[in-house]
C-alpha positions in Angstrom: -11.6 -37.5 -23.4 -7.9 -36.6 -23.3 -6.0 -37.0 -20.0 -4.5 -34.1 -18.2 -0.8 -33.6 -19.2 0.4 -34.3 -15.7 -1.4 -37.7 -15.7 -0.5 -38.8 -19.1 2.2 -41.2 -17.8 -0.4 -43.0 -15.7 -3.3 -44.5 -17.7 -5.7 -45.9 -15.2 -8.8 -47.8 -16.1 -11.5 -49.3 -13.8 -13.1 -52.6 -14.7 -16.8 -52.1 -13.7 -17.2 -55.8 -13.2 -14.3 -56.5 -10.7 -13.8 -52.9 -9.5 -10.1 -53.7 -9.8 -7.7 -51.0 -11.0 -5.3 -51.7 -13.9 -2.6 -49.4 -15.0 0.1 -49.0 -17.6 2.5 -48.5 -14.6 3.0 -51.0 -11.8 1.1 -50.3 -8.6 4.5 -49.9 -6.8 5.5 -47.2 -9.2 2.2 -45.3 -8.6 2.6 -45.6 -4.8 6.1 -44.4 -5.0 5.0 -41.4 -7.1 2.2 -40.5 -4.7 4.6 -40.6 -1.8 7.1 -38.3 -3.5 4.4 -35.9 -4.4 3.1 -35.9 -0.8 6.6 -35.2 0.6 6.9 -32.2 -1.9 3.4 -31.0 -0.9 4.3 -31.0 2.8 7.6 -29.3 2.2 5.8 -26.6 0.2 3.6 -25.8 3.3 6.7 -25.2 5.4 8.5 -23.4 2.7 5.5 -21.0 2.4 5.8 -20.2 6.1 9.6 -19.8 5.7 9.2 -17.4 2.8 6.6 -15.4 4.7 9.0 -15.1 7.7 11.9 -14.0 5.4 9.6 -11.3 3.9 8.7 -10.3 7.4 12.3 -10.0 8.5 13.2 -7.7 5.5 10.1 -5.6 6.2 11.0 -5.2 9.8 14.5 -4.2 8.8 13.1 -1.5 6.4 10.7 -0.3 9.2 13.6 0.1 11.6 15.4 2.3 9.1 12.5 4.7 8.5 11.2 7.4 10.7 8.2 6.7 12.9 5.0 6.6 10.8 6.7 6.4 7.5 6.5 2.7 7.0 3.0 2.6 5.6 3.8 5.2 3.0 6.8 3.2 2.0 4.7 0.1 1.7 2.0 1.8 -0.3 4.6 3.2 -2.8 6.9 0.1 -3.2 4.5 -2.9 -2.4 1.0 -1.7 -3.4 -0.2 -5.2 -4.2 0.8 -6.5 -0.7 -1.7 -5.2 1.9 -0.7 -3.6 5.2 -2.3 -6.5 7.1 -0.3 -9.1 5.1 2.9 -7.2 5.8 2.0 -7.1 9.5 1.4 -10.8 9.5 4.7 -11.4 7.9 6.5 -9.3 10.5 4.7 -11.0 13.3 5.7 -14.3 12.0 9.3 -13.3 11.7 9.3 -11.8 15.2 7.8 -15.0 16.7 10.4 -17.3 15.0 13.1 -15.1 16.5 12.0 -16.1 19.9 12.6 -19.8 19.2 16.1 -20.7 20.4 16.4 -23.6 17.9 15.6 -21.3 14.9 18.9 -20.1 13.3 19.0 -16.3 13.3 20.4 -14.2 10.5 21.6 -10.6 10.8 19.7 -8.2 8.6 21.5 -7.9 5.3 23.6 -10.9 5.8 23.7 -13.6 3.2 21.5 -16.5 3.8 23.3 -19.8 3.1 21.7 -23.0 2.0 22.8 -24.6 5.3 21.0 -22.0 7.4 17.8 -22.3 5.2 17.8 -26.0 5.6 18.2 -25.7 9.4 15.4 -23.2 9.6 13.1 -25.4 7.6 13.9 -28.3 9.8 12.9 -26.3 12.9 9.5 -25.4 11.2 8.9 -29.1 10.5 9.9 -30.1 14.0 7.5 -27.6 15.5 4.8 -28.4 13.1 4.6 -24.8 11.8 3.0 -25.7 8.4 0.8 -22.6 7.9 0.8 -18.9 8.7 -2.5 -19.0 10.6 -1.5 -22.0 12.8 1.9 -20.4 13.6 0.4 -17.0 14.5 -2.3 -18.6 16.6 0.4 -20.5 18.6 2.3 -17.2 18.9 -0.8 -15.4 20.2 -1.5 -18.2 22.7 2.1 -18.0 24.0 2.1 -14.2 24.1 -1.3 -13.8 25.8 -0.4 -14.7 29.4 2.4 -12.1 29.8 0.4 -9.5 27.9 -2.6 -10.0 30.0 -0.7 -10.0 33.2 0.8 -6.6 32.4 -2.5 -5.1 31.6 -4.1 -6.5 34.7 -1.6 -4.8 36.9 -2.4 -1.4 35.2 -6.2 -1.8 35.0 -7.7 0.5 37.6 -11.3 -0.3 36.8 -13.1 -1.2 40.1 -16.3 -2.5 38.5 -15.3 -6.1 37.7 -13.6 -8.3 40.2 -11.4 -11.1 38.7 -10.6 -14.1 40.7 -7.5 -15.2 38.8 -5.5 -14.1 35.8 -5.6 -17.7 34.4 -9.4 -17.9 34.7 -10.2 -14.4 33.3 -7.4 -12.6 31.4 -8.0 -8.8 31.4 -6.8 -7.5 28.1 -8.4 -4.1 28.2 -6.1 -1.1 27.7 -4.8 0.4 31.0 -6.7 3.7 31.5 -6.5 6.2 34.2 -9.5 7.2 36.2 -11.3 10.0 34.6 -13.4 12.7 36.3 -16.9 13.7 35.4 -15.6 16.6 33.4 -13.8 14.4 30.9 -15.1 13.5 27.4 -16.0 10.0 28.5 -18.5 11.5 30.9 -20.7 12.4 28.0 -20.9 8.8 26.9 -23.6 7.0 29.0 -22.9 3.6 30.5 -25.0 0.9 32.0 -24.5 -1.7 34.7 -25.0 -5.2 33.3 -28.3 -6.8 34.2 -27.9 -10.6 34.6 -31.0 -12.2 35.8 -32.4 -15.7 36.2 -35.9 -14.4 35.7 -37.4 -16.2 32.7 -39.9 -13.4 32.2 -37.1 -10.8 31.7 -37.6 -9.1 28.3 -35.0 -7.2 26.3 -34.5 -3.6 27.3 -34.3 -1.5 24.1 -31.9 0.9 25.9 -29.2 -1.9 26.1 -29.7 -3.4 22.6 -26.4 -2.1 21.1 -25.2 -2.4 17.6 -22.2 -4.8 17.1 -19.0 -2.9 16.1 -18.1 -3.2 12.4 -14.7 -4.6 13.2 -16.3 -7.6 15.0 -18.8 -8.1 12.2 -15.9 -8.1 9.6 -14.0 -10.6 11.7 -17.1 -12.9 11.9 -17.4 -12.8 8.1 -13.7 -13.7 7.7 -14.1 -16.5 10.2 -17.3 -18.0 8.8 -17.2 -16.9 5.2 -20.7 -15.6 5.7 -23.0 -15.2 8.7 -26.0 -17.4 8.7 -27.8 -15.9 11.7 -28.1 -12.9 13.9 -30.4 -14.1 16.7 -30.3 -10.7 18.5 -31.4 -8.6 15.6 -32.8 -5.1 16.0 -36.5 -4.4 15.2 -35.2 -1.8 12.8 -34.2 -3.3 9.5 -31.6 -0.6 8.8 -29.7 -1.9 11.8 -29.6 -5.5 10.7 -26.2 -7.2 10.2 -25.1 -8.5 6.8 -26.4 -12.1 7.4 -28.7 -14.5 5.8 -31.3 -14.6 8.6 -32.2 -12.1 11.4 -34.3 -13.0 14.3 -35.8 -10.0 16.3 -37.9 -9.9 19.5 -40.9 -10.5 17.2 -39.6 -13.9 16.2 -38.6 -15.0 19.7 -35.2 -16.3 19.0 -35.0 -17.8 22.4 -37.8 -20.3 21.6 -36.8 -23.9 21.2 -38.5 -23.8 17.8 -36.4 -20.9 16.6 -34.0 -21.8 13.7 -30.4 -21.5 14.8 -28.9 -23.5 12.0 -25.5 -22.6 10.5 -23.0 -20.1 11.8 -24.3 -17.3 14.1 -23.0 -14.0 15.6 -24.6 -13.6 19.0 -24.4 -10.2 20.6 -27.2 -10.3 23.2 -28.7 -7.3 25.0 -27.3 -6.9 28.5 -30.7 -7.5 30.1 -30.8 -11.0 28.6 -27.3 -12.3 28.3 -27.8 -15.5 30.3 -30.7 -16.8 28.3 -29.1 -16.0 24.9 -25.9 -17.8 26.0 -27.9 -20.8 27.2 -29.8 -20.9 23.9 -26.6 -20.6 21.9 -25.0 -23.5 23.9 -28.1 -25.6 23.5 -28.1 -25.1 19.7 -24.4 -26.0 19.6 -24.7 -29.0 21.8 -27.6 -30.5 19.8 -25.6 -29.8 16.5 -28.4 -27.5 15.4 -25.8 -24.7 15.1 -22.6 -25.4 13.4 -20.4 -22.6 14.9 -21.2 -19.4 16.9 -19.3 -16.3 17.8 -20.5 -14.7 21.1 -19.9 -11.0 22.0 -20.0 -10.7 25.7 -18.8 -8.6 28.7 -15.8 -10.2 30.4 -17.5 -10.9 33.7 -16.1 -14.3 34.7 -18.2 -14.7 37.9 -21.4 -14.2 36.0 -23.6 -17.3 35.7 -23.4 -17.3 31.9 -19.6 -17.6 32.0 -19.6 -20.9 33.8 -19.9 -23.1 30.7 -17.7 -21.0 28.4 -14.2 -21.7 29.8 -13.6 -24.7 27.6 -13.9 -22.6 24.4 -11.4 -20.2 22.7 -11.8 -16.6 23.8 -10.5 -13.4 22.5 -10.3 -10.4 24.9 -10.7 -7.0 23.2 -7.6 -4.8 23.6 -9.8 -1.8 24.0 -13.2 -1.3 25.5 -15.6 -1.0 22.7 -17.9 1.9 21.9 -21.4 0.8 20.9 -24.1 2.5 18.9 -27.3 2.5 21.0 -30.7 2.2 19.5 -31.4 5.9 20.0 -28.2 6.9 18.1 -26.1 7.8 21.1 -22.7 6.3 21.8 -22.3 3.9 24.7 -19.0 2.9 26.3 -19.4 0.2 28.9 -17.5 0.1 32.2 -16.1 -3.3 31.7 -14.0 -5.1 29.0 -15.5 -7.3 26.3 -14.6 -10.7 24.9 -15.5 -12.9 22.0 -16.2 -16.6 22.6 -15.9 -19.0 19.6 -18.0 -22.2 19.8 -16.6 -24.9 17.3 -16.2 -28.6 17.3 -13.0 -28.4 15.2 -10.0 -27.5 17.4 -8.0 -26.6 14.4 -10.5 -23.9 13.6 -9.2 -21.9 16.6 -6.3 -21.0 14.4 -8.7 -19.3 12.0 -10.3 -17.6 14.9 -7.0 -16.2 16.0 -6.2 -15.0 12.5 -9.5 -13.2 12.2 -9.6 -11.3 15.5 -5.8 -11.3 16.5 -5.3 -7.7 15.2 -7.6 -6.2 17.8 -7.9 -8.9 20.5 -5.8 -11.2 22.6 -6.7 -14.8 22.0 -6.7 -17.5 24.5 -7.1 -21.1 23.3 -7.6 -23.9 25.9 -5.1 -26.7 25.5 -7.8 -29.2 24.8 -11.6 -29.4 25.1 
């Protein structure tokens, strides 16, 4: 079998008797080549972030020159192969790097010198910004406290009492109180029922369909969804996942199969037990990762064991599709909680949900 072209200079052979490696090149030469390739590979990561930020800076410049609402048309015409979301990420990346004092700034349209490029790459390496997702996740974590604080001051909702901004960021859009004659009055709402009663069964009236934007984010995060343990009894309402457990399968049973990745959106009447079952499956390594869709009620019993995990607070209060086909808008904000053992995966979580939620990542577990 012929060797790949890029390996032709290194003819390695393994002696099955001694398991020692012999080569036409010296071992020192091979080690040196691996080190050089490793340095170039690492540099390529940072250069990728740098090029993305440069693209974002130019896109932001173009956007500033266009009338409001015209940028998307311009993008579709001139950059049809670059999606709107990719352009948005580029611009977010560029905007974040502009907030770093050490990062050399260049005026739009000005010539970028080699010295400035080298200095910018050095800052990326010093900060450890070796991927778009990681950098944007850090940007989101830094931005969240100020954004949340501003929204808390404007949130006039009386239903949920928050003990502290640090403990429970409120990231729902500020809304004015509406009278019973407004459009929202036609959308029914329910008070959450959080009970310690083990005999409490699901109420079909609060078994709401998961919004599509959250389902899409879960698929982007996991690659595919293995399990929906809170599935509707109606097959037409099932999520695009490999397994669905309904009330008939008793997904809260210790014998229920929670393997793989799961999207858990429990009915309001049974939140506490579903959260407990999800945490148990995660703790015993039965479940790999889970994404929980929950009301942001931090003094609820189910929230006590969730503070150590990354959370994303929806920027708008969601509208759900009830089992009878009516639209339901709850009187409290919602959050997503990501259960994972790999802290680096929180960057993927931020990338998947950051366009519609503010992400908070604990410093460490």
